[in-house]
C-alpha positions in Angstrom: -10.8 -28.7 15.8 -6.8 -27.5 17.4 -6.4 -30.7 19.5 -2.7 -30.1 20.7 -2.0 -33.4 22.9 2.0 -33.2 22.3 4.3 -29.9 22.4 3.4 -27.3 19.7 5.6 -26.9 16.7 5.4 -23.6 15.0 5.6 -25.0 11.2 2.4 -27.5 12.4 -0.9 -27.6 10.9 -2.7 -27.4 14.0 -0.8 -23.9 14.8 -1.3 -22.5 11.6 -5.0 -23.3 11.8 -4.7 -22.1 15.6 -3.1 -19.0 14.8 -5.6 -18.0 11.9 -8.3 -18.6 14.2 -7.3 -16.7 17.3 -5.6 -14.1 16.4 -7.7 -11.5 15.1 -10.2 -12.0 18.2 -7.7 -11.9 20.5 -6.3 -8.8 19.2 -9.7 -7.1 19.4 -9.6 -8.9 22.8 -5.7 -7.3 24.2 -7.0 -3.9 21.9 -10.3 -3.7 24.5 -7.2 -3.7 27.2 -4.2 -1.8 26.5 -6.0 0.4 24.3 -3.9 0.7 21.4 -4.0 -1.7 18.1 -0.4 -1.9 17.6 0.5 -2.9 21.0 -2.3 -5.2 20.7 -0.8 -7.2 17.9 2.5 -7.2 19.6 0.7 -8.5 22.9 -0.9 -11.4 21.0 2.3 -12.1 19.6 4.5 -12.5 22.6 1.1 -15.2 23.7 1.6 -17.1 20.4 5.2 -17.3 21.4 4.6 -18.0 24.7 2.2 -21.1 23.5 5.1 -22.3 21.5 7.7 -22.4 24.4 5.7 -23.7 27.0 5.0 -27.4 27.5 1.4 -27.1 28.0 -1.3 -29.8 26.2 -4.3 -29.4 25.8 -7.5 -32.1 25.4 -10.0 -30.0 23.4 -10.3 -26.5 22.1 -11.8 -25.2 24.8 -9.0 -25.3 27.1 -6.8 -24.1 24.7 -9.1 -21.0 24.0 -9.2 -20.3 27.7 -5.4 -20.4 28.1 -5.0 -18.5 24.7 -8.0 -15.9 26.6 -6.2 -15.3 30.3 -2.4 -15.8 28.8 -3.6 -12.9 26.1 -5.3 -11.1 29.3 -2.1 -10.8 31.5 0.1 -10.5 29.0 -2.1 -7.2 28.2 -2.1 -6.4 31.9 1.9 -6.7 32.4 1.7 -4.4 28.9 0.0 -1.5 30.3 1.7 -2.1 33.9 4.9 -1.5 32.1 4.1 1.4 30.1 2.7 2.8 33.5 5.5 2.5 34.8 7.4 4.4 32.2 4.5 7.2 33.0 4.8 7.3 37.0 1.1 6.8 37.2 -0.9 4.9 40.1 -3.0 1.6 39.3 -6.5 3.8 39.7 -4.9 6.5 37.2 -4.0 4.0 34.2 -6.1 1.0 34.9 -9.6 -0.2 35.7 -10.1 -3.4 34.0 -12.0 -5.9 36.6 -12.9 -9.7 36.1 -16.1 -8.7 34.9 -14.6 -6.6 31.8 -12.6 -9.8 31.2 -15.8 -12.0 31.0 -17.7 -9.2 29.0 -14.8 -9.0 26.5 -14.2 -13.0 25.7 -17.9 -13.1 25.1 -17.9 -10.4 22.3 -14.5 -11.8 21.1 -16.2 -14.9 20.8 -19.2 -13.6 19.4 -17.2 -11.6 16.6 -15.5 -15.0 15.8 -18.4 -17.0 15.8 -19.9 -14.4 12.9 -16.6 -14.1 11.3 -16.9 -17.9 11.3 -20.4 -18.1 10.0 -19.8 -15.6 7.2 -16.9 -17.2 5.7 -19.4 -20.0 5.0 -21.4 -17.9 2.3 -20.7 -17.5 -1.2 -17.8 -14.8 -2.2 -20.0 -12.6 -3.3 -22.5 -12.7 -0.1 -19.3 -12.4 2.3 -18.5 -8.6 0.4 -22.1 -7.7 0.7 -22.0 -8.1 4.5 -18.7 -7.3 5.2 -19.3 -4.1 3.3 -23.2 -3.9 5.4 -20.9 -4.3 8.8 -18.8 -1.2 7.8 -21.9 0.8 7.1 -22.1 1.1 3.4 -25.5 1.7 2.1 -27.2 -0.6 -0.2 -25.8 1.8 -3.1 -22.8 2.6 -2.1 -21.9 -1.5 -2.0 -23.5 -2.0 -5.2 -21.2 0.8 -6.6 -18.3 -0.9 -4.8 -19.0 -4.2 -6.2 -20.5 -3.2 -9.5 -23.8 -5.2 -9.4 -27.3 -3.5 -9.4 -28.7 -2.5 -6.2 -31.3 -5.0 -6.7 -29.1 -7.6 -6.5 -27.6 -6.6 -3.5 -30.7 -6.3 -1.7 -31.4 -9.9 -2.5 -28.0 -11.3 -1.9 -28.3 -9.2 1.5 -31.5 -10.8 2.5 -30.5 -14.3 1.6 -27.1 -14.1 3.6 -28.9 -12.4 6.3 -30.9 -16.1 6.2 -28.0 -18.5 6.4 -26.3 -16.5 8.4 -29.8 -16.6 11.6 -29.5 -20.5 10.5 -26.1 -20.7 11.2 -26.0 -18.5 14.1 -29.1 -19.7 15.8 -28.0 -22.2 18.2 -24.9 -20.5 18.8 -26.8 -16.9 19.3 -28.9 -18.5 22.3 -25.6 -19.3 24.0 -24.3 -16.0 23.9 -27.7 -14.2 25.0 -27.6 -16.4 28.4 -23.9 -15.9 28.7 -25.0 -11.8 28.8 -27.9 -12.2 30.9 -25.6 -13.9 33.7 -22.6 -11.2 33.0 -25.4 -8.9 33.7 
């Protein structure tokens, strides 16, 4: 947990844990808005710099998460506006990101983050199998990549899915409810 009830410091273990936990998902989130991977990384780096420079203090992880997502959204929009101005386009021509898009993106990114955390709870070989499977590799391709038999891939994948189902069961219901409410 990242309870930052004091000024955030760059070398603190809390900041490093926060950065490692949220940088990848915030980059994906920013990329959905700015449509450019490198620009998204720049935006999120700026978000963490703003966090370090701010006097903001947080009571719990939810408040930090909300702060980071809102700051990322606003910084992404600012980045788009700067780009749009240099291209001399109107708002409608260049930007159509609504509040509902914002909420949907947060649900998606939090789902990805929960899945990533759950996958890291698996054994190393199972982690690799699940990640390769998520990258659309077939069981024979995974077996070849990891130099194991196809049956081993099938067995480890089945066990991993069962474990992921147990880990994510209670969290999945929350995601389903949020998706339902957003529709």
